[in-house]
C-alpha positions, 0 to 999 in steps of 0.5 A: 918522727920529729912531729911524734917527738914534739907531741910526746914532749907536749904531753909530758909537759902537760902531765908535769904541770898538772901534778907539780903546780898544785904541789908548788903553790898549794901552801899559799892557797887562800882557802887554807887561810880562810879555814884557819880564820874560821877555826879561830873564830869558832874557838873564840866563840866557844871561849865566850860561851864557856865563860857564860856557862860558868857565870850562870853556874851551869858548870863547876870550877873543874869543868871550866878549867878542863874546857878552858885548857882544851880551848887554849891548846887548840888555839896554840896549835892553830897559831903554831900552824899559821907561823909555819905557813908564814915562815914557809916550813909547811910548804917545803915538803910539797915543793920538794915533792914537786921538784922530784916529780918534775924530774921523775915524770919525764924520765919515767916516760922516756924509759918506759917508752924505750922499754915497752914502745916501738920507737922505730914506728915513725921511721920511714924505713921501718914503715916501708919494711912493715908494708912490704911484709904485710903485702907479702903475707896478705897479697895485693890489695883489691885495687891492685888486683883489679888493675892487674886483671884489667891489664891482663884483659887489655894485653889479651885483646891484643894477643889472644893466643898468649897462653901464659896470659890466659893462665894468669888471668884465670888464676887472678880471677880465681883469687878474687872469687870471680869464678865465672871469669876464671872458667872462661879463661881456663876454657880459652887456655884449654883451647890453646893448650889441649889435653893438659891434665893440670889445666883441665883439673883447675878448670873443673875446680873453678866450674865447681866453685862457680856452681856453689862448690857442687860437682855437676855431671859436666864437672865430673866429665872434665875431671874424668878427662883429666884422669884419662890424660894423667891418672895421677893428677892429684886435684882430679883424684881429690875432687872425685874422691870427695864427690864420690863420698858425698854421693855415698859411693864409699868404695869408689871414694876409697879407690880415688884416695888410694890412687891419690896416696900413691901419687903424692910424695912421701913427705906430703903433709896430708898423707895420714889424713888421706889414709884415714879417709881410705879407712873410713870409706872402706868401713862405710862401704863394706870393703875390708881387703885392699881396695887396689884389688878392686878395679875402678870399673867394678867399684863404679858398677857396684856403686851404681847397682847397689840400692840404698837398702843394700848399702844400709845392710852392709853398713849394719853388718860391717859395724858388727863384724869388721874391726874398727881403726880404734876402739871407742874408748880410744877415740876422742868423740862427742855423742848425742841425739839430733831432733827436728823441731815441729815448726820446721818439719814441714819444710824438710823432705824424708830424703833430704840430707842431714849433716851432723858436725862438730866445729871448734868453739873458737877460731876456724869454723871448719868442722873437725868431725861430721857425718850425714844421714837422712831426714827420715832417720831423725831423731838420730843418735849420733857419735862423732869421733876423730876419724870422721873429719873433713876430707883433707882437713888438718884438725880432728877432735883429738886436737880440739878441746871444746866444740860446738855441735850442730846439724843442718838439713841440705836439700841439695846434698851440698855440705856448704851452707845455702839459703833454705837449709834448716839448721840448729846448733847447741847454744853452748860449747861442749867438751870433747868426750861429752855424751848425751848431747841434744841438737835441735834443728829449729831455723831456716837459713836465709 
């Protein structure tokens, strides 16, 4: 704090000196005296030239008198100014201004800092408080997390049957994005605490994360085991619902989401989103009655036995007969056409998945609306509306004013971008409500 005050005082003195010294000593400058001497010499030369012009008869008496009076007036002005300089009158005003600024500049500096600055920023107690707040909001540093991880591993080598230790190791590794280590820790924990639905769901989540967020058959098997132990385990229901949606098993996805909706508390913040997912899954899957009347076994059987042609036929029939959740005029939407550029067409297969999305023009890059088709459907006329948001998402097109619309071809069917995907976005943001957009897929993701 003392160092900061000294630094501020030195800078204020420099500012005062830079402004006040030229004002105080400016009246005594040699340049001003030299200027007056040059002016008087010029006037004297002009007077001699005037006398010569009169003697030669080049000017008459009237012109001579007028020019002589003008020269005398200018000489008197310069002489008067020189007397003021010698008496100190001409330098009095700059010196008065220098004294005023000598007081005003430091006072303005101090008052301005107290009004706009944070004068407690150098206080050790304030610094300690801010560091504590930052640590609370952002968590431990990477170095701290690594130390915690190493300590947990060391303790578990001494006591490998410490279930709490394995749980902490799994959670810590997950927070550091070291998903493989988290999976191994959850497996050790599952061996110590078998048949725990929460542990199985967390382990499946980390297995998917380690595999690029793809739910493989092994992950699905673990999730189903978690549900066999606890049919209301929320994470297992949510992950299986998303997985079923990605595999276009819409009736099955709706079933999982309805079970999830029944298991979460009444004040759960995403209840409306879950209900919107159910409605959209029913619409796409051709289910108009209560999905709870359809058994999970029947849903799975229908999804397995239904061919792609049947699914397309149901979707087309439903779009003509089933009531929508809202009329198009009531929905916030963007619409246009997706094209595949000829230079990358050879890199795509007809059955590859095409994700069409809209994401906020600023801030989060998480899409607020998306749909998916096949490469064979391109060029495709799309419409994204507020009901087509990401599962469990927080924002929709209704809460966004401007978006960037794009499309991406995924060979794996995974929504998360991966190397080898073909993609393209509109170069400029568009307003929600715009139609006639054109999105061209042009580049391969490296």
